[in-house]
KEFIDO-793578 format. One record per atom (N, C-alpha, C): residue in three letters; x, y, z. Coordinates in pm, whole numbers, plus 50000, padded with zeros to 5 digits. Example, Ala and Ser with C-alpha at 12.3 -4.5 7.8 and 13.67 -1.06 7.14 Angstrom:
BEGIN
ALA513194943150780;ALA512304955050780;ALA513204967050780;SER512854977550708;SER513674989450714;SER512905000350787;
***
This chain:
BEGIN
MET136330808758256;MET135250818558235;MET134340813658123;SER133040813658150;SER132090808958049;SER131940819357939;ARG131760814457818;ARG131580823257703;ARG130090825957683;ARG129810838057636;ARG128420841557607;ARG127930833557488;LYS126640830257495;LYS126030822857386;LYS125520832357280;VAL125820829357155;VAL125370837757044;VAL123840838657045;ASN123330850657023;ASN121880852957024;ASN121320849556886;GLU120960836856869;GLU120460832256739;GLU119080838156708;ARG118290840756811;ARG116960846456788;ARG117080860456727;LEU117960868456783;LEU118140882056731;LEU118700881656590;SER119630872556566;SER120210871256433;SER119150867256330;ALA118270858056370;ALA117220853556278;ALA116230864856249;LEU115920872956350;LEU115000884256329;LEU115610894556236;LEU116910896956249;LEU117580906256159;LEU117490901356014;THR117680888655996;THR117580882855862;THR116170884055808;GLU115180880655891;GLU113780881355848;GLU113390895655812;ALA113890905255889;ALA113540919355865;ALA114310925455750;GLY115380918655705;GLY116220924355600;GLY117050936055649;TRP117400935855776;TRP118140946755838;TRP119580942755865;ASN120450952655865;ASN121780950855921;ASN121780957256061;GLY122910956256129;GLY122970961356266;GLY122720976156276;GLY123230983656181;GLY123030998156183;GLY121581002056169;GLN120850994856084;GLN119430998056065;GLN118610995156191;LEU118920984056258;LEU118230981156384;LEU118560991756488;ALA119820995556497;ALA120231005756595;ALA119481018756572;ARG119371022956445;ARG118671035456415;ARG117181034456450;ALA116581022856424;ALA115161020956458;ALA114951021656609;VAL115851015656686;VAL115751016056832;VAL115931030256883;ASN116911037356828;ASN117141051256869;ASN115911059856842;ALA115281057656726;ALA114101065656689;ALA112931062656781;LEU112671049956810;LEU111581046356901;LEU111841051757041;GLY113081051057084;GLY113421056357215;GLY113201071357222;SER113601078357116;SER113421092857111;SER111951096657119;ALA111081088957053;ALA109641091757055;ALA109061090457195;GLN109761082957282;GLN109251080757417;GLN110101087557524;GLY110951097057479;GLY111691105157575;GLY113051099957614;TRP113561089557546;TRP114881084157574;TRP115881088957469;ARG117111091057510;ARG118151095457417;ARG119211084557408;PHE119121076357306;PHE120081065557283;PHE120941068857161;ARG122141063657162;ARG123051065557050;ARG123671052057010;TYR122821042256995;TYR123291029156955;TYR123721029256808;ASP124651020256775;ASP125111019056636;ASP125291004256605;ARG125851001356487;ARG125990987256446;ARG126870979356542;THR127820986156608;THR128680979156703;THR127870974456823;SER126940982756868;SER126080978856980;SER125290966356946;VAL124710966156826;VAL123910954656784;VAL124800942256771;ALA126020944056724;ALA126950932656714;ALA127190926556851;HIS127310934856954;HIS127480929657090;HIS126250921957135;TRP125040926957097;TRP123820919957135;TRP123750906357067;VAL124110905856940;VAL124090893156866;VAL125100883456927;ALA126220888956975;ALA127250880557035;ALA126870875257172;GLY125770880557229;GLY125290874957355;GLY125100884557469;SER125530897157454;SER125310906657564;SER123840910957566;ARG123370914857684;ARG121970918857698;ARG121890932957753;PRO121330942157676;PRO121190955857725;PRO120140956657834;ARG120220967157914;ARG119270969058023;ARG117930974057968;PRO116860971758047;PRO115570977758008;PRO115710992957999;PRO115000999457911;PRO113910994257827;PRO114340989657688;VAL115650987357669;VAL116130984557534;VAL115540971757475;PRO115450960657549;PRO114820948757489;PRO113400951357439;GLU112650959357513;GLU111290962757470;GLU111300971257343;LEU112250980357333;LEU112350988757213;LEU112800980657093;VAL113700971157114;VAL114130962357004;VAL112940954256954;ALA112160948857049;ALA110960941357010;ALA109990950256934;GLY109840962556980;GLY108960971856911;GLY109430975156771;ALA110740976456753;ALA111280979456621;ALA111010967956524;PHE111180955656570;PHE110890944156483;PHE109390942756459;THR108580945856558;THR107130945556540;THR106710954856428;ARG107270966756425;ARG106970976456319;ARG107420971356183;GLN108650966256177;GLN109210962256049;GLN108550949755992;LEU108270940156079;LEU107730927256032;LEU106200926956030;ARG105580937356090;ARG104120938156095;ARG103480925956160;ARG104140921156263;ARG103590910756350;ARG104170913156489;LEU103510907956590;LEU103950910456727;LEU105240902956758;VAL106240910256802;VAL107500904456849;VAL107680908856993;THR107930899357084;THR108090902457226;THR109580903557261;PRO109910909457375;PRO111320909857418;PRO111950896057427;VAL111170886157472;VAL111700872557479;VAL112040867357339;ASP111220870757240;ASP111480866457102;ASP112820871557050;THR113280882957102;THR114550888657054;THR115760882157117;GLY115540874057222;GLY116670867957292;GLY117340877457388;LEU116790889457405;LEU117390899457494;LEU116740899757631;ALA115710891457651;ALA115030890557780;ALA114720875957809;GLN114720872457936;GLN114480858757975;GLN113000856257998;ARG112600843757978;ARG111230839958013;ARG111090839658165;GLY109870841958210;GLY109630841458354;GLY110140853958423;GLY110820852058534;GLY111310863458610;GLY110210869058698;SER110480880658757;SER109490886758847;SER108300891758768;PRO107110891858828;PRO105920896458757;PRO106060910958712;ASP105580913758594;ASP105640927258538;ASP104390934758579;PRO104530945658659;PRO103330952958702;PRO102610959658587;LEU103260960758471;LEU102640967158356;LEU102100957058255;ALA102200944258287;ALA101730934058194;ALA100220935058175;VAL099760932058053;VAL098330932358024;VAL097640920958099;GLN096520923958161;GLN095800913658236;GLN095170903458142;PRO095130890958184;PRO094430880858104;PRO092970884558090;GLU092390881357975;GLU090980884357952;GLU090130877058056;GLY089160884258110;GLY088280878558210;GLY088690881858351;GLU089930886558371;GLU090380890358505;GLU089860904258538;ALA089380906258660;ALA088800919058698;ALA089860930058695;ALA089460941858646;ALA090390952958631;ALA090550960958759;VAL089540960858846;VAL089580969458964;VAL090800966759052;PRO091060954159092;PRO092240951859176;PRO093540956159107;GLY093620953958976;GLY094820957958902;GLY095020972958901;LEU093940980358884;LEU094030994958882;LEU094451000259019;ILE093840995159125;ILE094170999959259;ILE095630996859291;ALA096080984859258;ALA097470981059287;ALA098450989859209;LEU098130992459083;LEU099031000559001;LEU099091014859052;CYS097951020459089;CYS097941034159143;CYS098741034959273;ARG098641024859355;ARG099391025059481;ARG100891024259455;GLU101291016559357;GLU102711016359320;GLU103141029759263;ASP102261035859187;ASP102571048459120;ASP102791059859218;VAL102081059759332;VAL102221070559429;VAL103321067759531;ASP103941055959523;ASP105061052559610;ASP106341058059548;THR107071066359620;THR108221073359563;THR109331063959517;VAL109401051959574;VAL110431042359534;VAL109931033459421;ARG108751027859438;ARG108241018159341;ARG107821024559209;ARG107591037759209;ARG107161044159084;ARG108291045658983;VAL109551044659026;VAL110681047258937;VAL110691037858816;PRO110621024558835;PRO110601015858716;PRO109341017558632;LEU108231021558695;LEU107011023758618;LEU107211035358521;ALA107841045958568;ALA108031057858484;ALA108981055058368;ARG109861045258383;ARG110851042258279;ARG110341032358176;ALA109191026558198;ALA108661016358106;ALA108351022657970;VAL108501014757865;VAL108251019757730;VAL106981013357674;PHE106421020057575;PHE105251014957504;PHE105651002657423;THR104840992157433;THR105080980157353;THR103760975657289;PRO103750973157158;PRO102520968757093;PRO101980955857154;VAL100670954857158;VAL099990943257214;VAL099090937457106;ALA099050924257097;ALA098190917856998;ALA096760922557015;PRO096090927056905;PRO094720932156915;PRO093770922656985;ALA093950909556965;ALA093060899757028;ALA093120900557180;THR094280904857232;THR094440906057377;THR093560917157432;LEU093230926757346;LEU092420938257387;LEU091000936757337;SER090510924557333;SER089160921957285;SER088180931857344;ALA087410938257254;ALA086470948557300;ALA085100942757333;SER085000929557341;SER083720923457377;SER083430925957524;PRO082210930157558;PRO081900932557699;PRO082090920057782;VAL082660921657901;VAL082790910457993;VAL081970913858117;SER081510903658182;SER080660905958300;SER081500910758417;ALA081000920758486;ALA081690925558605;ALA081620914858714;PRO082750911958778;PRO082750901558880;PRO082010906059005;ALA081560896459082;ALA080880899759207;ALA081850906359303;VAL081350915259385;VAL082200922359481;VAL081770919059622;ALA082720919959713;ALA082410917059853;ALA081590928459912;VAL080730925060002;VAL079920935160069;VAL080750941560180;GLY080870954760177;GLY081590962060281;GLY080630969460371;ARG081190978160454;ARG080350985860546;ARG079470995760469;HIS080031001160361;HIS079321011560287;HIS078591005460168;ARG077371009960145;ARG076641005960026;ARG076651017659929;ALA077221015659812;ALA077341026359713;ALA075971029659655;THR075761042559629;THR074481047159577;THR074711056059455;ALA073611060859398;ALA073691070059284;ALA074421082859322;ALA074371086759449;ALA075101098659493;ALA076601096759476;ASP077091084759503;ASP078521081859484;ASP078901082759337;VAL078011078259252;VAL078261079359108;VAL078381094059068;SER077501102359122;SER077521116759090;SER078831123159135;VAL079321118959252;VAL080601124359302;VAL081731120659207;LEU081811108059165;LEU082851103859072;LEU082721111058939;GLU081501113158895;GLU081281120258769;GLU081821134558778;GLU081571140958891;GLU082091154558911;GLU083611154558914;MET084201144458975;MET085661143858981;MET086271141458844;THR085581134358757;THR086101132858621;THR086161146458552;ARG085161154758576;ARG085161168258516;ARG086301176758573;VAL086501175558705;VAL087561183458771;VAL088931179558715;PHE089241166658716;PHE090571162358674;PHE090771164158523;ALA089721161958444;ALA089831164358300;ALA090101179158273;GLY089461187858350;GLY089681202158333;GLY091081206458370;VAL091591200958479;VAL092961204158521;VAL093961199658415;ASN093751187758362;ASN094651182658259;ASN094601191458134;GLN093421195558095;GLN093251203857976;GLN093901217557995;GLN093741223158112;GLN094241236658136;GLN095731236958171;HIS096161227458256;HIS097491228758314;HIS098421216958287;GLY097981206958212;GLY098871196058175;GLY098901184658274;GLY099471173658230;GLY099441161258308;GLY100211161658437;GLY101261170058444;GLY102071170458565;GLY101451177958680;SER100331184558656;SER099731193058759;SER098931185258863;ALA098361174058824;ALA097501166858919;ALA097581151758903;ARG098601146858834;ARG098691132458810;ARG098791124658941;PHE099651129159028;PHE099831122359156;PHE098541122759238;ALA097861134259235;ALA096611135659311;ALA095551126059259;LEU095451124659127;LEU094441115659070;LEU094761101159102;ALA096031097359092;ALA096401083459125;ALA096061080459271;THR096301089959359;THR095971088259501;THR094461087059521;TYR093711095359452;TYR092251095259463;TYR091691081759418;ILE092221076559308;ILE091741063659259;ILE092101052559358;ALA093341052759406;ALA093821042159495;ALA093021041559625;GLU092651053159675;GLU091961053459804;GLU090441054259790;HIS089931065559746;HIS088481067559746;HIS087751058859644;THR088231058959520;THR087551051259416;THR087611036259445;GLY088761031859491;GLY088891017659524;GLY087921013359633;GLU087701022159731;GLU086761019159838;GLU085341017859784;LEU084951026959694;LEU083601026359638;LEU083401013659555;LEU084421009959479;LEU084270998459391;LEU084280985159467;SER084660985459592;SER084620973259673;SER083350972459758;ALA082500982759746;ALA081270983159826;ALA080140975559756;ALA079150971959834;ALA077940965959776;ALA077180976759700;ALA076480972859594;ALA075720982659514;ALA074700975359429;ALA073650982659395;ALA072680977359298;ALA073370975959163;ASP072810967359079;ASP073460964458951;ASP073740976958868;GLN072740985758855;GLN072930997758773;GLN073971007158834;VAL073941008458966;VAL074941016859033;VAL076331011059012;ARG076440997959026;ARG077730991359006;ARG078240993958864;GLN077370992758768;GLN077750995058628;GLN078211009558608;ASP077481018958665;ASP077851033058651;ASP079161036258722;LEU079381029958837;LEU080661031858908;LEU081831027058824;LEU081661015758757;LEU082721010558671;LEU082991020058555;THR081941025858498;THR082131035658390;THR082921047658439;MET082571052758557;MET083291064358611;MET084741060758643;ALA084951048758695;ALA086321044358723;ALA087131043358593;SER086471038558487;SER087131037958357;SER087541051858311;ARG086671061558331;ARG086981075158289;ARG088121081258371;LEU088131078558500;LEU089231083558582;LEU090551077158541;ALA090541064158513;ALA091751057358468;ALA092201062858333;TYR091241065958247;TYR091521072058116;TYR092221085558134;ILE091681094058222;ILE092291107158244;ILE093691105658302;LEU093851096058393;LEU095181093558449;LEU096151088958340;ALA095661080758249;ALA096491076358136;ALA096891088258049;GLU095941097258022;GLU096241109257942;GLU097291117958012;MET097131119958142;MET098091127758218;MET099481121358213;THR099501108158226;THR100771100858226;THR101441101758090;ALA100661100657983;ALA101211102057849;ALA101741116157827;ASP101061126157882;ASP101491140057867;ASP102841142357934;MET103181133758030;MET104491134558094;MET105501125158030;HIS105121119657912;HIS105981110757832;HIS106371097957907;GLN105491093157994;GLN105671080058057;GLN104811070157980;MET105301066257863;MET104461059357765;MET104041045457808;GLY104951037757865;GLY104601024157906;GLY103571024058017;LEU103731032958114;LEU102761033858223;LEU101421038958172;ALA101451048658083;ALA100191053658024;ALA099471042457951;GLN100211034357878;GLN099611023157806;GLN098911013657903;ARG099541011158016;ARG098941002058114;ARG097651007858173;TYR097661020758202;TYR096441026958252;TYR095321026558147;PHE095671028458022;PHE094651027557917;PHE094101013257908;HIS094961003257920;HIS094480989457918;HIS093460987158029;LEU093760992358148;LEU092850990558260;LEU091560998458240;ALA091671010458183;ALA090471018358152;ALA089581011058053;LEU090211004657955;LEU089440996957857;LEU088740985257922;ARG089450978058008;ARG088830966558074;ARG087650970758162;LEU087800982058230;LEU086700987158313;LEU085510991058227;ALA085770997258113;ALA084681000858022;ALA083970988457971;GLN084740977857945;GLN084150965357899;GLN083310958958009;GLU083810959458133;GLU083060953758244;GLU081750961358268;SER081770974358242;SER080550982358260;SER079640981458137;GLN080110974358034;GLN079360972557909;GLN079020985957844;ASN079980995257853;ASN079811008557793;ASN080591008957662;ARG079891006657553;ARG080531005757422;ARG081201019057383;GLY080531030057412;GLY081101043057378;GLY082401045657451;GLN082441042557582;GLN083661044657659;GLN084781035357609;SER084431023257570;SER085431014057514;SER086031019857386;ALA085171025357301;ALA085651031057175;ALA086541043157198;ILE086141051757291;ILE086941063657324;ILE088321059457375;THR088361048957455;THR089631044357511;THR090511038257404;LEU089941030157317;LEU090731024457207;LEU091261035557116;ARG090471045957097;ARG090911057357018;ARG092131063957081;ALA092091065857214;ALA093211071857285;ALA094451062957279;MET094231049857284;MET095351040657274;MET096001041357136;SER095181043557034;SER095711045456898;SER096571058056892;SER096091068656955;SER096861081156958;SER098191079157029;LEU098171071657140;LEU099411068957213;LEU100381060857127;ALA099861050957054;ALA100711042856967;ALA101371051456860;LEU100641061056804;LEU101221070256705;LEU102351078256767;ARG102111083556885;ARG103141091656952;ARG104381083456983;ALA104171070557008;ALA105301061757038;ALA105981056456912;GLY105451059756794;GLY106081055856669;GLY105591042856609;HIS104491037256660;HIS103981024456611;HIS102721026956526;VAL102961030156400;VAL101881034656312;VAL100891023556282;ARG101361011856244;ARG100451000956209;ARG099600996856329;HIS100200996456446;HIS099430993056565;HIS098381003756591;ALA098721016256565;ALA097751027156581;ALA096561025256488;VAL096821020856365;VAL095731018456270;VAL094841007056321;GLU095450996456372;GLU094660985156424;GLU093750989456539;LEU094300997456629;LEU093501001956743;LEU092381011356698;ALA092691020056602;ALA091661029256549;ALA090571021456478;ASP090941010956406;ASP089941002456340;ASP089030995856445;ALA089630991156553;ALA088830984756659;ALA087850994756720;ALA088291007056738;ALA087401017356792;ALA086281020456694;ALA086641021456566;ALA085631024656464;ALA084591013556452;ASP085031001156468;ASP084080989956463;ASP083030991056573;LEU083450996156689;LEU082530997256802;LEU081481008156781;VAL081831018356706;VAL080881029456688;VAL080181029056553;ALA080411018456477;ALA079721017156349;ALA078211016956372;ALA077471022456276;ALA076021024156293;ALA075311011156327;LYS075751000156269;LYS075030987556289;LYS075260981456427;THR076310985956496;THR076610980256628;THR076490990356741;ALA076341003256708;ALA076321013656811;ALA075091012256900;ASP075221017257024;ASP074091017157116;ASP073941031157175;ALA073211032257285;ALA072901045457341;ALA074131052757394;THR075231045457416;THR076451051857466;THR077281058057353;VAL076811056457230;VAL077541061657114;VAL076681072057044;ASP077191084357035;ASP076481094856963;ASP077381100456854;ALA076921110956787;ALA077671116556674;ALA079021121856717;ALA079101127556838;ALA080381132956886;ALA081411121756904;VAL080981110756963;VAL081891099356983;VAL082341093656849;GLN081401092256756;GLN081761087056623;GLN082761096256553;SER082531109256560;SER083451118756499;SER084821118156565;PHE084831117356697;PHE086071116556774;PHE086911104556731;VAL086251093256715;VAL086941080956675;VAL087471082056532;LEU086661087256441;LEU087061087656301;LEU088161097656272;THR088251108556348;THR089371117756325;THR090701111056360;GLN090691102556461;GLN091931095456495;GLN092281085156388;ARG091271077856339;ARG091601068156233;ARG092071075456108;SER091511087156081;SER091971095255968;SER093451098555983;LEU093851102956102;LEU095251106156126;LEU096141093856114;ALA095691082756170;ALA096481070356162;ALA096661066056017;HIS095591066755938;HIS095691063355796;HIS096661072855725;ALA096591085555756;ALA097471095355692;ALA098931092355725;ARG099211089155852;ARG100581085955891;ARG101051072855828;ASP100101064255792;ASP100431051355730;ASP100471052455578;GLY100281064455524;GLY100351066355379;GLY099091062955305;MET097971060855376;MET096701057155313;MET095871069855291;ARG096211077555189;ARG095641090755168;ARG094121090455150;HIS093621081855062;HIS092191081755033;HIS091371077755155;ARG091851067855229;ARG091141063755350;ARG091151074955455;ALA092281081855465;ALA092391092755561;ALA091381103755531;LEU091301107555405;LEU090381118355366;LEU088921113955377;ALA088641101355346;ALA087271096455359;ALA086821096855505;ASP087681092355596;ASP087341092855738;ASP087181107155786;LEU088021116155735;LEU087941130055778;LEU086641136555731;ARG086241133555608;ARG084961138955558;ARG083791133955642;ARG083791121055670;ARG082701115255750;ARG082711121155891;ALA083871122955947;ALA083981128756081;ALA083441143056083;GLU083701150455978;GLU083191164255967;GLU081671164255965;GLN081081155055890;GLN079621154155883;GLN079031150756020;LEU079651141456088;LEU079161137356220;LEU079331148656321;HIS080451155756312;HIS080681166556407;HIS079641177556391;ALA079221180056269;ALA078191190356245;ALA076871186656311;ARG076641173556333;ARG075401168956395;ARG075511167656547;SER076721168856600;SER076911166656743;SER076441178756824;GLU076151176256949;GLU075641186757037;GLU076681190357142;GLU076641202957186;GLU077531207257293;GLU077081200857424;HIS078071197457508;HIS077751190457632;HIS078831193557734;PRO078491195957860;PRO079501198957962;PRO080351186958001;ASP079851174957976;ASP080581162758010;ASP081751160957912;PRO083001160457961;PRO084151159057870;PRO084141146157789;PHE083371136257832;PHE083321123657759;PHE082111123057665;SER081361133757660;SER080201134157570;SER080291145657471;ALA081381153057474;ALA081531164757387;ALA082831163757308;TYR082821169457188;TYR084011170257104;TYR084031184457049;SER084811192957110;SER084781207157075;SER085311209556934;ARG084881220656876;ARG085371224356744;ARG086881226656747;ALA087371232256856;ALA088811234756867;ALA089591221656861;SER089131211656934;SER089821198756934;SER089691191756800;PHE088521192756739;PHE088331186856607;PHE089311192956506;ASP089421206256505;ASP090301212856409;ASP091771209656435;TYR092131208256561;TYR093521204756593;TYR093871190956538;GLN092951181556554;GLN093171168156500;GLN093161168356347;ARG092271176256290;ARG092211177556144;ARG093531182956089;ALA094141192156162;ALA095431197656121;ALA096501186656114;GLY096431177356209;GLY097401166456209;GLY097291157756085;THR096061154756043;THR095871146855922;THR096411154155800;HIS096091166955787;HIS096581174555672;HIS098101175855673;ALA098681177355790;ALA100141178155799;ALA100771164955753;ALA100191153655797;ALA100731140555759;ALA100601138155609;LEU099601144155546;LEU099391142655402;LEU100161152955320;GLY100841162155389;GLY101601172355318;GLY100791184255275;HIS099571185655329;HIS098711197055295;HIS099011208555391;ARG100091215755368;ARG100541225755464;ARG099551237155482;ALA098971242055372;ALA098031253255383;ALA096791249155462;GLU096261237155433;GLU095091232355508;GLU095431230355655;CYS096621225755681;CYS097061223955819;CYS097071237255893;ARG097621247555832;ARG097671260655898;ARG096271266255921;ARG095401264555823;ARG094031269555839;ARG093311262455954;ALA093521249355964;ALA092871241856071;ALA093401246056208;LEU094711248256218;LEU095291252556345;LEU094781266456384;THR094681275356286;THR094171288756313;THR092721288156361;SER091931279556298;SER090541277756340;SER090471272156481;SER091361262756511;SER091391256956646;SER091681267756750;LEU092641276256722;LEU092941287256814;LEU091731296056839;ARG091021299056732;ARG089881308156739;ARG088781302656830;HIS088671289556839;HIS087591283456918;HIS088011279757060;ARG089261282357098;ARG089701279257234;ARG089261290157332;THR089051286057458;THR088801295657564;THR090141299657626;PRO090231311557687;PRO091531316457736;PRO092211307457838;GLY091441299757914;GLY092041291658019;GLY092601278257974;GLU092431274657847;GLU092931261757798;GLU094421263057765;HIS095231264657868;HIS096631268257848;HIS097431257657772;ARG097221244957806;ARG098011234657739;ARG097731234157588;PRO096461232557545;PRO096241232057400;PRO096571245257331;LEU096381256557398;LEU096761269257337;LEU098271269957314;ALA099031265557414;ALA100481265457399;ALA100911256557283;LEU100381244357278;LEU100781234957173;LEU100351239657035;THR099191245957026;THR098711250856896;THR099561262356847;HIS099881271856934;HIS100771282856893;HIS102131277456850;SER102621267356920;SER103911261456884;SER103871255156745;ARG102791247756718;ARG102681241456587;ARG102541251756475;ILE101791262356499;ILE101661272856398;ILE103011279356374;ALA103751281856481;ALA105081287956467;ALA106001279156383;GLU105961266156406;GLU106811257056329;GLU106401256656183;GLU105101257456156;GLU104641258156017;GLU105151270955950;LEU105091282056022;LEU105511294855966;LEU107011295555944;ILE107781290156037;ILE109241290856022;ILE109701282555903;ARG108971271755872;ARG109311263755754;ARG109121271855626;ARG108221281455630;ARG107971289855513;ARG108871302355513;GLY109711303655613;GLY110591315155621;GLY109951327555678;GLU108771326155740;GLU108061337655796;GLU108451339255943;LEU109661344755963;LEU110251345456096;LEU109431354256191;GLU109021366056145;GLU108321375356233;GLU107021369256287;GLU106211363356198;GLU104951357356243;GLU105201345256331;ALA106241337456298;ALA106571325956381;ALA106951330456521;CYS107731340956530;CYS108131345956661;CYS106941351156740;ALA105991357456672;ALA104781362156741;ALA104031350456803;ASN103961339256732;ASN103281327456786;ASN104091321056898;TRP105411321156887;TRP106201315556996;TRP106101324257121;LEU106001337257106;LEU105771345757223;LEU104441342557288;ALA103421340157207;ALA102121336057261;ALA102241322557330;PHE102991313457271;PHE103251300457332;PHE103861302157472;LEU104851310957484;LEU105521312957612;LEU104581319057716;GLU103601326857671;GLU102641332657764;GLU101871321757840;HIS101691310357776;HIS100921299457838;HIS101821289557913;CYS103111289357883;CYS104001279257940;CYS104021279358093;GLY103971291358150;GLY104051292258295;GLY102881285858368;TYR101811283458298;TYR100621277558359;TYR100561262358345;VAL101571256558278;VAL101461242558237;VAL102641234458287;ARG102351222458338;ARG103381212358367;ARG103121200558273;SER103931199958168;SER103681190258062;SER104981187457988;ALA105331174657976;ALA106511171057899;ALA106321174357752;ALA105061173557704;ALA104791176857564;ALA105071191657538;VAL104711200257632;VAL104991214557618;VAL106481217157630;GLN107151210057720;GLN108601211457731;GLN109301207157602;GLN108781196857538;GLN109331192457410;GLN109131203357305;ALA107981209857305;ALA107741220857213;ALA108691232457241;LEU109001234657368;LEU109951245057405;LEU111341241857349;GLY111691229157353;GLY112951225057291;GLY112961227757142;GLY111821225657078;GLY111701228556935;GLY111881243256906;LEU111361251756994;LEU111551266256979;LEU113041269756973;HIS113801264557068;HIS115241267357070;HIS115911262156944;GLN115551250156903;GLN116171244156785;GLN115921252356660;HIS114701257256644;HIS114351264856525;HIS114931279056525;LEU115041284956643;LEU115441299156647;LEU116931301556668;ARG117671291656713;ARG119111293856732;ARG119811298656604;PRO119471293056486;PRO120131298156364;PRO119791312756333;HIS118731318156396;HIS118301331956370;HIS118571340956491;ALA119471336656579;ALA119661343456707;ALA120111358056690;ARG120701361456576;ARG121131375456555;ARG119981384656514;GLN118861378556475;GLN117701386656438;GLN117021391756566;PRO116701404856572;PRO116151410556697;PRO114921403156750;ARG114001399756660;ARG112771393256705;ARG113071379356762;ALA113911371856694;ALA114291358656742;ALA115051359656874;ALA115921369656885;ALA116681371557009;ALA115741374557126;GLU114681382257098;GLU113701385257201;GLU113011372657251;VAL112601364157157;VAL111911351757196;VAL112861342657275;LEU114081341157228;LEU115041332557297;LEU115331337757438;ALA115391350857453;ALA115611356557586;ALA114441353357679;ARG113221354557627;ARG112051351357708;ARG112011336457743;ALA112451328257649;ALA112381313657668;ALA113341308857776;ARG114351316957810;ARG115311312757912;ARG114671311558049;ASP113491317458067;ASP112801316558194;ASP112161302858218;PHE112161294658115;PHE111501281658124;PHE112531270558109;THR112301259658177;THR113251248558179;THR112931238758069;VAL113971234557996;VAL113811223857897;VAL114281211057961;THR113371201157975;THR113721188358037;THR113791177357933;
***
């Protein structure tokens, strides 16, 4: 029987990081938890890996991510010795620069709507990518074959309307409500339009709309905690925005990718992505696709990333500038041209929470609630949940329960892993108070909803 070969690469990374096996195990468990996985690895598990055993995916990717965070440089699964070079092509791999995004998007959507092939896609984890790989420089859209249909401005208008429809569904009812429908729509109808002949301006506008649809699909996918797949859709949305030479759309997408990196636990990578987005909307480089709303949108995310990274002064400076820009922005029905006061305040609350400004956080969340419309079920649910958690930390059980009851009022309208996670938080916070009548009432109501 052949003996396993000691994993010298993993051993060297542990030494470079200054970690023992237990520390690596805890880092992997934490990254997994941020992406919806429940691992219980310990120093013994890591000892087995060093001795030559190889854990199943997504563990090699999470190990690479843990070292990337600790060493502040990109570490790949192959670098850890837990994955082999080559192998079958990865459908979630980042496309080489210069390769057209349209075929990649259509192929990925078709895999996503296939009940068998979607399983490994859903299990993929977020992995940091070298910023240079995501170069935000515009690339020329490749020539397309002439088909039977010639795309026109009317087709652009249809896609624009569909971005509003799907963005609205996501905002109101969460990512699980129409994710499959949007992936199907992109794979079939959008793919057909993008393969048609078109005038240059129409072609450019079609690419912008395709980028927005891919962006919404990425948001929906992230809302269902499918982080690796969401990351891939964002990469494709960014490439499409670059091909359409839409600087504003590129910045918005990089901003969303920064947000995803934060949710996945990769703070430094989130800062890098937010910096890249901010560079695109800087006054000296901005163009007609960048307005005050887009600039404010980008800077609130960089503010949050800086706050999570412990950079207090930079976080507050970005937040102040974002506030000034938001005051100059105009209301607009297009979801990609507007930044509502409710959304701004919700993001502002995140920065204050990360900086330990609890009172400012609560005020921002309350303001966000005040500016929401009744049909925005997903953000209303999440905002009530966050307010409740802030209140319970202060020992204000009655008010916290009132907000959790409001949270539950919206839950029935939403299919969202993020909302389900908030529901889990409700149970965790209220179980110690289960003998209190108000808490018992909330827990009884919460039994009508499933925690996944």
